[in-house]
C-alpha positions, 0 to 999 in steps of 0.5 A, spaced: 489 454 476 486 448 480 493 444 478 497 449 481 495 447 488 498 440 486 505 443 485 507 442 493 514 445 492 513 451 488 516 457 491 515 462 486 509 464 482 508 469 477 501 470 474 500 476 468 494 477 464 494 482 459 486 483 458 480 480 461 476 475 458 471 471 461 475 465 461 480 468 465 476 471 470 473 464 471 479 461 472 481 465 477 476 463 482 480 457 483 486 461 485 485 462 492 484 454 494 490 453 490 495 458 493 492 455 500 496 449 498 502 451 497 506 451 503 513 452 500 511 459 496 516 464 497 514 469 492 507 471 489 506 476 483 500 477 480 499 483 474 492 484 471 489 490 468 486 494 473 479 491 476 476 490 483 475 483 483 470 479 488 474 478 494 469 473 497 470 468 491 478 470 490 484 471 495 480 475 499 476 469 502 482 465 504 482 463 511 490 462 511 496 464 507 502 460 506 506 462 512 513 461 507 511 467 503 516 473 503 514 477 497 507 479 495 505 483 489 498 484 487 498 489 481 492 491 479 488 487 483 484 491 488 481 488 494 475 492 497 478 492 504 485 489 507 484 482 507 484 479 514 489 473 512 495 479 511 497 479 519 502 478 524 502 470 522 506 471 516 512 472 519 517 472 513 513 477 509 518 482 507 515 486 501 508 487 499 504 491 494 497 492 495 491 495 492 484 496 496 478 500 495 478 503 502 481 502 508 481 504 516 486 505 521 485 498 524 486 495 517 493 498 516 495 496 522 494 489 520 499 490 516 503 493 521 503 487 525 508 483 520 514 483 523 519 482 517 515 487 513 521 492 510 518 495 503 510 496 503 506 500 497 499 501 499 494 504 494 488 506 496 482 508 492 477 514 492 472 511 497 476 512 503 473 517 508 476 514 514 482 517 518 488 512 516 492 513 522 499 508 522 500 506 529 493 508 531 491 502 535 498 500 537 505 505 537 510 499 536 507 497 529 511 496 523 517 495 526 522 493 520 519 497 515 524 501 511 520 504 505 513 506 504 509 508 498 502 511 499 498 512 493 491 516 495 486 521 493 487 528 495 482 527 500 486 522 504 492 527 505 488 530 510 486 524 514 493 521 514 496 520 521 503 517 523 503 516 531 509 517 535 513 510 535 510 507 529 515 505 523 522 506 528 526 504 522 523 508 516 528 511 511 524 512 505 517 515 504 513 516 498 507 520 498 503 520 491 496 524 491 492 523 485 485 526 483 488 533 486 484 538 482 482 542 488 488 542 492 491 539 498 488 543 504 491 539 510 498 536 510 498 529 513 500 529 521 505 526 525 511 526 520 515 528 525 515 522 529 518 518 523 525 519 526 529 515 522 527 518 515 532 520 510 528 522 504 521 524 503 518 524 496 511 528 494 508 527 488 502 530 485 498 528 479 492 532 476 488 529 471 486 535 468 491 538 464 488 545 463 489 546 471 496 545 470 497 553 469 493 555 475 494 549 480 497 552 487 504 548 486 508 553 490 503 553 496 503 545 496 511 544 495 511 549 501 507 546 505 510 539 504 517 542 505 515 545 512 513 539 515 519 535 512 523 541 515 520 539 522 522 532 522 528 532 527 532 527 522 532 533 516 530 528 511 531 530 503 525 532 500 523 532 493 517 535 490 514 532 483 508 535 478 505 530 474 500 532 469 
């Protein structure tokens, strides 16, 4: 991994790990310092088996990220929080897939400072107990976002909020709720503020197949269909059951 930092003209970097071995984990400790040297990097894609890796020793501790980056896909690599280097200084960043153990309104609004971000997939772990309000710190955030996919636990559904003025260009919203055994009692707030929405997809995943017959599918679909209907742009609606 240290040698990667010597490839000064590298534009695309793909790293794939099929299963963790001790030597592979150790080699990743040099990755952060190497990436920080790649001034021409446009695309970074990392695909690893699901794991929460030590942020301090890996990418989470980077003081700065290559300003040239346009595509950042971190599949399976779960940060404890949204890294501070993902902020408005990455002016070319357009596509992000990010996994975090937990987050908050102020942290997701760091992503909202990215001026060119058009496609965001954010996966949030089950630790999150805070409200996640998009635009909670400033209404003009996510100015270029066209597509948003959120993967969260059922308890986060009632804590999701979209403030007026946020995501003015958002066309596609995909909400993927997992571990939904007890049902979603309160739907996200403020979806009527997403004035450019063209489509909404709600996907609910159950781990326990025995609950499939008794789960309140109809009530869930009806609740999300109602808040979709409240959006003045009348987006299309799709409801997906996953067991």
